[in-house]
C-alpha positions as CSV (number, residue, x, y, z in Angstrom):
1,X,78.7,99.3,91.2
2,X,76.1,100.4,88.6
3,X,77.3,104.2,88.4
4,X,80.5,106.4,88.0
5,X,82.8,106.9,90.5
6,X,84.3,110.5,91.6
7,X,86.9,110.3,94.4
8,X,88.7,113.4,95.2
9,X,92.5,113.3,96.3
10,X,91.7,112.4,100.1
11,X,88.4,111.1,100.0
12,X,89.3,107.5,99.8
13,X,90.0,105.0,102.9
14,X,93.8,105.0,104.2
15,X,95.6,102.0,105.0
16,X,99.0,101.4,106.1
17,X,101.5,99.2,104.0
18,X,105.1,98.8,105.4
19,X,105.7,102.5,106.7
20,X,103.7,104.2,104.2
21,X,100.1,105.5,104.6
22,X,98.4,104.3,101.1
23,X,94.9,105.9,100.0
24,X,92.6,103.4,98.3
25,X,91.3,105.6,95.5
26,X,88.7,103.0,94.1
27,X,88.7,99.1,95.2
28,X,88.3,95.9,93.2
29,X,84.8,95.6,95.3
30,X,83.9,98.8,93.6
31,X,84.6,98.0,89.8
32,X,83.3,94.6,90.1
33,X,87.1,93.0,90.1
34,X,87.9,95.3,87.4
35,X,90.5,97.4,88.7
36,X,91.9,98.7,91.6
37,X,93.7,102.1,92.1
38,X,96.0,103.1,95.0
39,X,97.3,107.0,95.4
40,X,100.7,106.5,97.7
41,X,103.5,108.7,98.5
42,X,107.1,107.3,98.5
43,X,110.5,108.4,99.3
44,X,113.8,107.2,97.9
45,X,114.2,104.3,100.1
46,X,110.5,102.7,99.7
47,X,111.2,101.1,96.0
48,X,109.8,97.5,96.0
49,X,111.9,94.6,94.7
50,X,112.1,94.0,91.2
51,X,108.7,91.7,90.6
52,X,106.4,90.5,87.8
53,X,102.7,90.1,88.5
54,X,101.0,87.2,86.1
55,X,97.3,88.1,86.9
56,X,97.3,91.9,85.9
57,X,98.5,94.7,84.5
58,X,100.1,97.5,86.2
59,X,100.2,101.3,85.4
60,X,101.2,104.4,87.5
61,X,101.0,108.2,87.0
62,X,103.0,109.9,88.2
63,X,101.1,113.0,90.4
64,X,104.3,114.9,92.2
65,X,108.1,114.1,91.8
66,X,110.0,112.1,89.5
67,X,110.3,108.7,89.5
68,X,112.8,106.2,87.9
69,X,111.3,102.7,86.4
70,X,113.4,99.8,85.9
71,X,111.4,96.9,83.3
72,X,112.0,94.4,81.1
73,X,114.4,91.9,82.8
74,X,114.8,89.5,85.7
75,X,118.1,91.6,86.6
76,X,118.0,95.3,87.6
77,X,121.5,95.5,85.5
78,X,119.7,94.3,82.4
79,X,116.8,96.2,82.6
80,X,115.5,99.2,80.6
81,X,115.5,102.1,82.7
82,X,113.4,105.1,82.5
83,X,112.6,108.5,84.1
84,X,109.1,109.8,84.7
85,X,108.0,113.1,85.5
86,X,104.8,114.7,86.7
87,X,102.1,114.0,84.2
88,X,103.5,110.8,82.9
89,X,102.1,107.6,82.3
90,X,103.8,104.6,82.7
91,X,102.3,100.8,81.6
92,X,103.8,97.5,83.0
93,X,102.0,94.8,81.5
94,X,101.6,91.4,83.0
95,X,104.9,89.0,83.1
96,X,107.3,91.7,82.4
97,X,109.4,92.5,85.7
98,X,109.4,95.8,87.0
99,X,110.1,98.1,89.9
100,X,110.2,102.0,90.7
101,X,111.9,104.9,93.0
102,X,111.2,108.2,93.8
103,X,114.5,110.0,92.7
104,X,113.1,113.0,94.3
105,X,112.9,113.1,98.1
106,X,109.1,111.9,97.3
107,X,106.8,111.3,95.2
108,X,103.5,110.9,94.8
109,X,101.8,108.3,92.3
110,X,98.6,106.6,91.3
111,X,99.2,102.8,90.9
112,X,96.3,101.1,88.7
113,X,95.8,97.2,88.7
114,X,93.6,95.4,86.0
115,X,92.3,93.4,87.1
116,X,91.7,95.0,91.0
117,X,92.6,91.7,93.2
118,X,96.0,92.8,94.2
119,X,94.9,94.8,96.5
120,X,94.2,92.1,98.9
121,X,98.1,91.6,99.4
122,X,98.6,95.4,100.4
123,X,96.0,95.0,102.8
124,X,97.3,91.8,104.3
125,X,100.8,93.2,104.9
126,X,100.2,96.2,107.2
127,X,102.3,98.3,109.0
128,X,105.9,98.1,109.8
129,X,109.0,99.7,110.1
130,X,111.0,98.4,107.3
131,X,110.0,96.6,103.9
132,X,110.4,92.5,104.2
133,X,109.2,91.5,100.9
134,X,111.3,88.2,100.8
135,X,109.4,87.3,104.1
136,X,105.9,87.2,102.3
137,X,106.6,85.6,99.1
138,X,104.1,82.8,100.4
139,X,101.6,85.8,100.2
140,X,102.9,87.2,96.9
141,X,102.5,83.8,95.3
142,X,98.7,83.6,96.3
143,X,98.9,86.7,94.3
144,X,100.5,85.8,91.3
145,X,103.2,87.9,91.9
146,X,107.2,86.5,91.6
147,X,110.2,88.1,93.2
148,X,113.3,88.5,90.7
149,X,116.0,91.0,92.2
150,X,116.2,93.0,95.0
151,X,115.1,96.8,95.2
152,X,117.4,99.3,93.7
153,X,119.5,101.2,95.8
154,X,118.3,104.4,96.9
155,X,119.0,107.3,94.8
């Protein structure tokens, strides 16, 4: 892509990831690998396990609702816990364990990964009625992601 991109909410293609529908705001291909951005709506029970990325930094922009973030340790009990409200920006550098969870019934979040190759993981999992991250450690490993602890219990 050699021009700027403007993509309004709802204009990006949608795909299923577990029981969620994610809007692909911008793809890695559209940015020559620099970034991928996804818009997702998460519920209280949709939290990923505590994990770390070895290949990309991850950022979140909370668009609606409130989201709790656990960061900084391989154990949920030892993580720093912070709440983010609409408009908040959260940065998670590579190699730093993290997870997040909606603490309102739902929350809308932009997830930004630099560089953008991790989007392939989300697309490869596809739809399922329940999360089963532990069953996909081989796929996660191909994208440089390591699981450290279980997801937080629903808020």
